[in-house]
C-alpha positions, 0 to 999 in steps of 0.5 A: 398324376401317377399313384406311385404306390411303391414310393418316389423312384430313386435317383438311379431309377430315374437315370436308368429310365431316361437312359433307355427312352428313345431320344428321337421319340422323346424329341418328337413329343417336344416338337409337337408340344412346341408347335401346339404352344408356340404363338403365331410367329411374326413375319420375318421373325428370326430363328437362331441356330447354334451348337453347345456341348455338355462338357462333362457328359463325355467319358474318356475311359470309354472313349465317349465324346461329350454330347453336343447339341444343335439348337434352334431358338425363336428369338422374338418368342424367346422359345427353344423350338428344336434340337438335334444331337451330334457326335462333336462340334466338328460334325454340326453340319451333318445334323443341321439339315434334319433340324431345318427339315423340322422347322417352319421356315416360311417367312422366317430369317435363319441365322447360323454361325460360320459352321453353317455357311453351306450352299446346301443349307442356303438352298434348303432355307430358300426352298422352304420360303425362308431367308438366311444370314450366314457368317462367313469365315475361313471354311469358305475361303474363296467366298471370304476372300471375295467379300473382304476384297469387295469391301476393301475396294468398294470405296474406290468404285463410285458405281458400288453403293455401300449402305451403312447403319451405326449403333452406339450402346453402353452397358456392362461397363463397355461402350460399343459402336457397331457399324453395319455396311451392306453391298447389294450391287447386282454386278458385285453379287454376280461376281461373287456368285457366278454360278448361283451356288448361293441361292437367293444371295442378295447382300454381303455384310460387314459388321465392325464393332469397336468396344471401349471401357466406359470406366477407363477412357484411356484404355485402348479400344478393341475392334473386330470385323465379321462378314456375312452373306444374306438373301435379304435385301440391303436394309442395313438397319434390319440386317444389323438387328438380325445379326445382333439378335443371333446372340440371343441364343448364347445369352438366353439359352446357352448361358442359362443352361450353364449358369442356372441349370448347371448343364456343364456340371452334369455327369450323366453319361449312360445311354440316352439320358443326357440327350433326354435330360437336355430336352427336359431342360429346354422344355422347362426353360420354355415354360419359365419364359412363357410364364407371365412375370410382371415382377420381372423375377429372374429365371432362377427365382421362378424355378425355385417358386415352382418348386416351393408352391404347387399352385405356382407349378400348376399355373406354369403347367397350365393346369389351373 
């Protein structure tokens, strides 16, 4: 521990220090710690990649955009394993290759939303020994049209098999029915991927989710349909699980950063401070998630207990 013979540094001193720390080196230290502390990943584990903006970190008077970070999350271990900063959400695709380069892709399934549906990303993931599940939307118009038409016409073609799996879940006052439909017919895949632009493409997927109010049965249900491409074989059960697990990065990382760490309320704007603080937030989030928690205390309570008791803090830091 530091002696701090001149007392605890002030709020402004912390701000100046974090504003000057090289974020590349700081993040490199985070990556090293993650690699050393991350337990062995299961075969075919899921890594979800998604972006989030620290909404109040921008400064309109200085024409400074809010900080946007693209994060990688190991779903089974519930640990953040990487992040890269980018100027805005529109530029996410410029930093995803560097983030993928830092990750151990072999044996892992990488899930990315529609912004990440890029041929180069699919190639990079497959070359690294991983698999991909990529959302398909309007930014890949021709591909989306082909996938939608395939699912629309497939029931009329007796030679095209559709593998389906359905789940029904009740929670948070809602009843949700999810149907995962998968087509992996070689002729269909060859038609969609004539020049092998999408390396390793094996399956196209349609997820249809119908949500109804559990407490108001007369309410009109809502239905949404999403489409995906994947290098995984046509296992509808597995693909349904993988696609659903992508939402863990929203619920277990982004929501926690907003509601518990109040990241969106942070107005730190000087230098690299916000980017470096984001690393610290995720480092502490990993520590909290890795702490044995037999009483199932919330992350908010675990944070408070670490602040109240040095013994608990030392235990979380592995210093006991």
